[in-house]
C-alpha positions in Angstrom: 221.4 -36.3 16.6 219.7 -33.1 16.1 217.0 -35.3 13.8 216.8 -37.7 16.2 215.6 -34.5 18.7 213.5 -33.2 16.3 211.6 -36.6 15.9 210.9 -37.3 19.9 209.7 -33.5 19.6 207.2 -34.3 17.4 206.3 -37.5 18.6 206.0 -35.9 22.1 203.7 -32.9 20.8 201.3 -34.4 18.4 200.5 -37.6 19.5 200.8 -36.4 23.6 197.9 -34.0 22.6 195.5 -36.9 21.4 196.3 -39.6 24.0 196.6 -36.8 27.0 192.7 -36.5 26.6 192.1 -40.4 26.8 194.6 -40.5 29.4 192.4 -38.4 31.4 189.8 -40.8 31.4 191.8 -43.5 32.0 193.5 -41.9 34.7 190.2 -41.1 36.8 188.7 -44.6 36.0 191.7 -46.5 36.8 191.4 -44.8 40.6 188.1 -46.0 40.9 187.9 -49.1 39.7 190.9 -49.8 42.3 188.5 -49.2 45.2 185.0 -50.8 44.4 183.6 -51.1 47.9 184.8 -47.3 48.8 183.0 -46.2 45.4 180.0 -48.8 46.3 176.9 -46.5 47.3 177.5 -44.2 43.9 175.3 -45.3 40.8 173.9 -43.8 37.8 170.3 -44.2 36.4 170.6 -46.1 33.0 168.4 -43.7 31.7 171.2 -41.1 31.2 173.6 -44.2 29.4 173.6 -45.4 25.8 171.4 -47.8 24.9 173.8 -50.4 25.2 173.1 -50.4 28.7 169.6 -49.8 29.5 167.9 -52.9 30.6 165.4 -54.7 27.8 164.1 -58.3 28.6 166.3 -58.5 31.9 169.7 -58.6 29.6 172.6 -56.6 30.6 173.1 -59.6 33.4 170.4 -58.4 35.5 168.9 -62.0 36.5 171.6 -65.0 37.6 169.0 -67.4 39.3 165.7 -67.8 41.3 164.3 -69.5 43.8 161.3 -71.0 44.8 159.4 -69.2 47.6 156.4 -71.1 48.3 153.6 -72.7 45.9 152.8 -69.1 44.6 155.8 -66.5 44.6 159.6 -66.5 43.3 162.4 -64.5 44.4 164.5 -63.3 40.8 167.5 -62.0 41.8 171.2 -61.1 40.1 172.5 -57.7 39.4 169.3 -56.0 40.0 169.4 -57.5 43.5 166.5 -59.6 44.7 162.9 -59.1 43.8 159.9 -60.8 45.0 157.3 -62.4 42.4 154.7 -64.2 41.6 154.8 -67.3 39.5 153.4 -65.5 36.1 156.1 -62.6 37.1 153.3 -60.0 36.9 153.8 -58.3 40.4 157.1 -57.5 42.2 158.3 -56.6 45.7 161.8 -55.3 46.5 163.8 -57.7 49.1 166.5 -55.3 49.1 166.3 -54.2 52.6 169.0 -54.7 55.0 171.9 -54.2 52.0 174.2 -50.8 51.8 173.3 -48.2 49.7 174.0 -49.1 46.0 173.4 -51.2 43.1 176.9 -52.9 43.3 176.1 -54.0 47.0 172.9 -56.0 46.0 175.1 -57.9 43.3 173.6 -61.6 44.1 175.5 -64.7 42.6 173.2 -66.9 44.8 170.0 -67.3 46.9 169.5 -70.6 48.9 166.9 -71.4 51.3 168.7 -74.0 54.0 167.1 -77.1 56.0 165.6 -74.9 58.4 163.6 -72.7 56.0 166.3 -69.5 56.5 167.4 -67.7 53.3 170.9 -66.8 52.6 172.5 -64.6 50.1 176.0 -64.9 48.7 176.8 -61.5 47.3 179.6 -59.5 45.8 180.5 -58.2 49.4 179.1 -60.4 51.7 177.2 -63.4 52.9 173.9 -62.4 54.4 171.1 -64.2 56.0 167.1 -63.0 55.3 165.7 -61.8 59.3 162.3 -62.9 59.1 161.3 -61.2 61.9 162.7 -57.6 61.1 162.3 -58.2 57.8 166.1 -57.7 56.4 168.9 -59.3 55.6 171.5 -59.4 58.2 175.3 -59.6 57.1 177.6 -62.8 58.5 181.5 -63.5 58.8 181.7 -60.0 58.9 184.9 -60.2 59.4 185.6 -61.7 55.6 186.4 -59.2 52.8 185.6 -61.5 49.9 183.3 -62.1 47.4 180.7 -65.1 48.1 179.9 -66.7 44.9 177.5 -69.8 46.2 175.9 -71.6 49.1 174.4 -75.0 49.5 173.1 -77.9 52.0 175.1 -80.5 52.5 173.6 -83.0 55.2 172.0 -80.5 58.2 175.1 -78.3 57.5 175.4 -75.3 55.2 178.3 -74.9 52.8 179.3 -71.0 51.8 181.8 -70.4 49.0 183.9 -67.6 49.0 186.6 -66.8 46.1 189.3 -68.7 48.0 187.9 -70.4 50.4 184.8 -73.1 51.7 182.5 -72.2 54.9 180.6 -74.4 57.2 178.5 -74.0 59.6 174.8 -75.0 61.1 172.1 -73.2 59.6 170.5 -70.7 63.0 169.4 -67.6 61.0 170.9 -65.0 61.9 173.0 -66.5 64.9 174.5 -69.0 62.2 178.3 -69.4 63.0 180.3 -70.3 60.4 184.0 -72.3 60.6 186.6 -72.2 57.3 187.5 -75.2 55.8 191.3 -75.4 54.3 190.7 -77.3 51.3 193.5 -79.8 50.6 196.0 -79.2 47.5 194.5 -81.0 44.6 196.4 -83.6 42.9 199.1 -82.5 40.3 199.3 -79.1 41.6 202.4 -77.1 40.4 201.8 -73.7 41.9 201.7 -71.7 39.2 198.8 -69.1 38.6 197.7 -67.7 35.1 200.0 -64.9 33.5 196.6 -62.9 33.0 196.1 -62.8 36.6 199.8 -61.6 37.1 199.7 -58.8 34.5 196.3 -57.9 36.1 197.5 -57.8 39.6 200.7 -55.8 39.0 198.4 -53.1 36.6 196.3 -52.7 39.7 199.1 -52.9 42.2 197.5 -55.5 44.1 200.0 -57.4 43.8 201.8 -55.9 46.6 198.6 -55.3 48.6 197.0 -52.2 49.5 200.1 -50.5 49.2 200.5 -51.5 46.1 197.3 -50.2 45.2 198.0 -46.6 46.5 200.9 -46.7 44.5 198.8 -47.3 41.2 196.4 -44.5 42.4 199.2 -42.2 42.6 201.0 -43.1 39.3 196.8 -42.5 38.1 197.3 -38.6 39.6 200.8 -38.2 37.9 198.5 -39.4 34.7 196.0 -36.9 34.7 198.6 -34.1 36.0 200.8 -35.0 33.2 197.8 -34.6 30.4 196.4 -31.5 32.2 200.2 -29.9 32.2 200.7 -30.8 28.8 197.7 -29.9 27.4 198.3 -26.0 29.2 201.6 -25.9 27.4 200.6 -27.1 24.0 197.5 -24.4 23.9 199.0 -21.8 26.4 202.2 -20.5 24.0 199.2 -19.4 21.3 196.9 -17.6 23.7 199.6 -15.7 25.4 200.9 -14.5 21.5 197.7 -13.4 21.1 197.0 -11.6 24.1 200.0 -10.1 23.7 199.1 -8.4 20.1 195.8 -6.8 21.4 197.5 -5.6 24.4 195.7 -7.3 26.8 198.0 -8.9 30.1 199.1 -12.5 30.1 201.5 -12.8 33.0 198.9 -14.7 35.3 199.0 -17.5 32.3 202.6 -16.9 31.7 203.4 -18.2 35.3 200.5 -21.2 34.8 202.4 -22.1 31.8 205.9 -22.0 33.6 204.6 -23.5 36.2 203.5 -26.5 34.6 206.1 -27.0 32.0 208.7 -27.4 35.2 206.4 -29.8 37.2 205.0 -31.6 33.7 209.0 -32.5 32.9 209.8 -33.0 36.7 207.1 -35.7 37.1 207.5 -37.3 33.8 211.2 -37.8 34.6 210.7 -39.0 38.0 208.3 -41.4 36.7 208.6 -42.1 33.3 209.6 -46.1 34.2 206.7 -46.7 36.3 204.2 -45.4 33.4 205.4 -47.4 30.8 205.2 -50.5 33.2 201.5 -49.5 33.9 200.7 -48.7 30.2 202.1 -51.7 28.9 200.6 -54.1 31.5 197.2 -52.6 30.9 197.1 -53.2 27.0 197.4 -56.8 27.8 194.1 -56.8 29.8 191.5 -56.6 27.0 191.3 -58.2 23.6 193.1 -58.4 21.4 196.3 -58.6 23.2 194.5 -60.3 26.1 194.5 -63.2 23.8 198.3 -63.7 23.8 198.6 -64.5 27.7 195.5 -66.1 28.0 196.4 -69.8 28.5 199.9 -68.9 30.0 200.6 -69.8 33.1 203.9 -68.9 35.7 205.1 -69.5 38.8 203.7 -66.4 41.6 206.2 -63.7 42.1 208.1 -64.2 45.2 207.0 -61.7 48.3 204.0 -60.5 46.7 200.4 -61.0 46.9 200.1 -63.9 44.7 202.4 -65.6 46.5 200.0 -67.8 48.3 200.3 -71.1 50.7 196.4 -71.5 49.6 196.3 -73.5 46.1 192.9 -72.4 45.7 193.7 -68.3 45.8 190.7 -66.5 43.9 189.8 -69.7 41.7 186.5 -70.9 43.5 183.5 -70.0 41.8 180.5 -72.3 42.9 179.5 -75.3 44.6 176.7 -77.8 44.0 175.7 -81.5 45.7 174.3 -84.3 44.1 171.9 -86.0 46.2 172.4 -89.3 43.7 176.2 -89.8 43.9 176.5 -88.2 47.2 179.2 -86.1 46.0 179.8 -82.3 46.1 181.1 -80.5 42.7 183.2 -77.4 43.1 183.3 -75.1 40.3 187.2 -73.3 39.9 188.7 -71.5 37.5 190.8 -74.1 36.7 187.7 -76.6 35.9 185.1 -78.3 37.7 186.1 -80.9 40.8 184.1 -83.7 42.8 184.5 -84.1 46.5 183.7 -87.1 48.8 183.1 -84.7 51.5 183.8 -80.9 52.4 186.9 -81.9 53.9 188.0 -84.4 50.8 191.0 -83.9 48.6 189.4 -82.2 45.4 189.7 -84.2 42.4 189.4 -82.7 38.9 186.9 -84.8 36.7 188.3 -86.1 33.7 185.5 -84.9 31.0 185.1 -80.7 31.7 182.6 -79.1 29.9 182.8 -75.9 27.9 183.3 -73.0 30.1 184.5 -69.6 29.0 187.5 -68.0 30.7 185.4 -65.3 32.0 183.8 -67.8 34.3 180.9 -70.3 35.1 177.3 -68.0 35.4 175.4 -70.9 35.8 176.1 -74.9 37.8 172.9 -76.7 38.3 171.2 -80.1 38.1 169.2 -80.7 35.3 168.1 -84.5 36.3 169.5 -87.0 37.9 172.5 -87.8 36.1 173.1 -84.1 34.1 174.3 -80.9 35.0 173.5 -77.5 33.5 176.8 -75.2 32.8 176.5 -72.0 31.5 179.2 -69.2 30.8 179.7 -66.6 27.5 180.6 -69.9 25.7 176.9 -70.9 25.7 174.9 -73.3 28.4 175.1 -77.4 28.1 174.1 -80.5 29.6 177.0 -82.2 31.0 177.2 -86.0 32.8 180.1 -85.9 35.0 180.7 -89.9 35.2 180.2 -90.4 30.9 181.4 -87.3 29.8 178.2 -86.9 27.4 178.3 -83.3 26.6 175.0 -81.7 24.3 174.1 -78.0 23.5 170.9 -77.0 25.5 169.8 -75.4 22.5 170.5 -77.2 19.7 170.8 -80.8 21.4 173.7 -81.5 19.5 176.5 -83.4 20.8 179.2 -80.9 21.8 182.2 -82.2 20.2 185.9 -80.6 20.1 188.3 -79.7 22.3 187.6 -77.7 25.5 189.2 -74.5 25.0 187.7 -72.0 27.2 186.8 -69.3 24.4 185.5 -66.2 25.5 182.6 -65.8 23.4 179.9 -68.3 21.6 176.2 -67.6 19.7 174.5 -67.4 23.5 176.6 -65.8 26.4 174.8 -67.0 29.2 174.6 -65.1 32.1 171.7 -67.0 34.2 169.2 -69.3 34.9 165.4 -68.9 36.2 162.6 -71.2 37.0 159.0 -71.1 37.6 157.5 -73.2 40.0 156.1 -75.8 37.3 160.1 -76.2 36.3 160.1 -74.6 33.1 163.5 -72.8 32.4 164.2 -69.6 30.9 167.9 -68.9 30.3 169.3 -65.9 30.4 171.9 -64.1 28.0 173.6 -61.1 28.1 172.6 -59.1 25.0 169.2 -60.9 24.4 167.9 -61.0 28.0 165.5 -63.7 28.7 165.4 -66.7 26.2 162.3 -69.1 24.9 163.9 -72.4 24.2 160.1 -74.8 25.4 156.7 -74.0 25.8 156.8 -71.9 28.6 154.5 -68.6 29.5 156.6 -65.2 28.9 158.1 -63.4 31.3 156.5 -59.8 31.4 159.3 -56.7 30.4 161.0 -55.4 33.4 158.5 -52.9 35.2 159.7 -49.2 35.6 160.0 -49.8 39.8 163.1 -52.2 39.2 164.4 -50.3 36.7 164.5 -47.0 38.4 165.8 -49.0 41.4 168.6 -50.6 39.2 171.0 -48.2 37.9 174.8 -48.7 36.9 177.2 -48.7 39.4 180.1 -46.1 39.5 182.7 -48.7 39.4 180.9 -50.5 36.6 180.5 -47.2 34.7 184.4 -46.5 35.0 185.3 -50.3 33.8 183.1 -49.8 30.9 185.2 -46.7 30.1 188.3 -48.0 30.9 188.3 -51.1 29.0 186.4 -48.6 25.8 183.3 -50.7 25.7 181.5 -47.7 26.3 182.5 -46.2 22.9 181.2 -49.2 21.0 178.2 -47.4 19.5 180.6 -45.0 17.9 183.5 -47.5 17.0 181.2 -50.5 16.2 184.1 -53.5 16.9 186.3 -51.5 16.3 186.0 -50.7 20.2 189.0 -53.1 21.1 191.8 -51.1 19.6 191.4 -48.5 21.7 193.1 -49.6 24.7 195.8 -51.2 22.4 196.3 -48.3 20.8 196.3 -46.3 23.6 199.0 -47.9 25.3 201.5 -47.8 22.3 200.7 -44.1 22.1 201.1 -43.6 25.9 204.4 -45.5 25.6 205.6 -43.9 22.8 204.2 -40.3 24.4 206.7 -40.7 27.8 209.5 -42.2 25.8 210.0 -39.5 23.4 209.3 -36.7 26.2 211.9 -38.3 28.6 214.4 -38.1 25.6 213.5 -34.4 25.0 213.8 -33.4 28.6 217.1 -35.8 29.0 218.6 -33.5 26.1 217.8 -30.1 27.1 218.6 -31.4 30.9 222.2 -32.4 29.5 222.5 -29.2 27.9 221.5 -27.1 30.3 224.5 -28.5 32.4 
C-alpha cells in the first residue's frame, strides 16, 4: 500500500506540474468558447499572430463566395464580411455597415439577390437584408438565435436555411416576414445522431442547454483554480525555506500555501469524477482519437438537448433550386436530398458526392445538369441524376467509396466568380487557385487585412485544439489534446488517491 501511495504521489506531483500550465489555457479558452456570441465583439489583429494565421492570397477561409452586383461590380463575402469590388478586383469598398462589431458578426455564409432586387445575407448569428435607403444591413428573424447557412429564390418566394429549420417568405426588403417550415421526416430515419455530437455536447455542457454550459464553465474555473493552487504548492515550500534560512519573513506565504493546499484538496475531491468526464470527452474531439468515433451513430440521450423531435436538428447546411429539374436540393450533414417543394418529404439521393465530415463549403450549379461540390475533401463536378462524379482539377472520374474523409489534396473553403463567368476556387492553405485562363486576383488590400482580424473565439479554438502550436511541433501538434487528456486524468485520479489516504489516516 505504501508503494502504491508513493507512485500516486509522484504521478500527481511531476506530471501535475507540467499539465497545470496546459490546463490553465484549456480552462480559460474553454470558457470563452462556450459563449461565442457574448465574446463576438472581441478580436485581435492577425499581424500579432503566427504566420499561419495571416492572410495571404485570400487564404484561411477569407472568401466563401461572390455575387454579381452589376455589370461592373462584384460582392465578395466570407469570413472577412462583405466587400464591393470591380470586375478586376482592384478597388474594394466595405459593405459591412449594419453588422454588429466584431469579425464573428460579419462571418457570411451566403449573399443572395431576390427577385425584387433586394440583397439578403446568411451569417453566423442571423439573417439580414440590405436596406438600400440607409445603405446598411438590417436584421430579420431577430427572435431566432441560430446560424443561417443559405438563401435561395423559389418562384416568387425566398427560402432561408438555418442549421435546424427552413424558413420561407415573400421578398419585401427589410419588411420581409418569414414562416418556419417543418421539414418532414426523411424515409428510413432511425432517430440516431452522431456519437461525435453526443461527446461534443457532453464536453461543452450544451447537452443540458444553458444550465449545462454554466456547469462546464464552473468546471473550467475549478480547473484553473486547481492548476494555480497546484503550482503554488509546488514552488511555495522551497521559497519559504529559502526565506527562513535568510531570516526573512515568510508568514504571508505560509498562509497562502496552507490555504491553497486546503482548497486544492477540497475542490479536487469534490469534482474529480466530473473532471475525468470533462477531460475524457475532450480527448475524442480532435484527431487521432476523433477517428474512432467519427462514423458511429447512437440514440440521443433521453431528456437532454439532443433528444429533439426535429429530425433535422443541427443537420442543414445549404439549399439550392435547380430550374432544369424543378427540384430543390438540400445539403445536410447526412448527405444531399432532393425535394419537389419546400413542404415535400426530402429524399436522399442514391449517388452522393464526396464531402468532408467537416461540411460542404461549395454547393452551386455548374451547368444545366451538374453541380459543383466543394469541401475539405476537394472540389468535384456532380450529376445528381446519373451519379457521375469527376474531380474539378484533374477532370478524372471519381472512383471509390464516399467516406467523408476529413482532408483531401485541396481544402476548399469557397468559390468566387467574375462577371465573365470565370471561376476561382479558394483553398484554405493556398488561397485563390487558378485552374483556367483568368485574370489574376490582386493581393488582399491592407484595408481588408486591417479590418479582418481573428475573433477571440477563433483564437481560443486554435489554442484549445493545439493548432496554435503547429509551428512549434509540426504535425505532432495533434498529440497535444490526447496526451493532455491522458495526463490530466492521471493527475486527477492520483491526486484523489493521495488525498483519500491522508483523509482516512486523519480520521
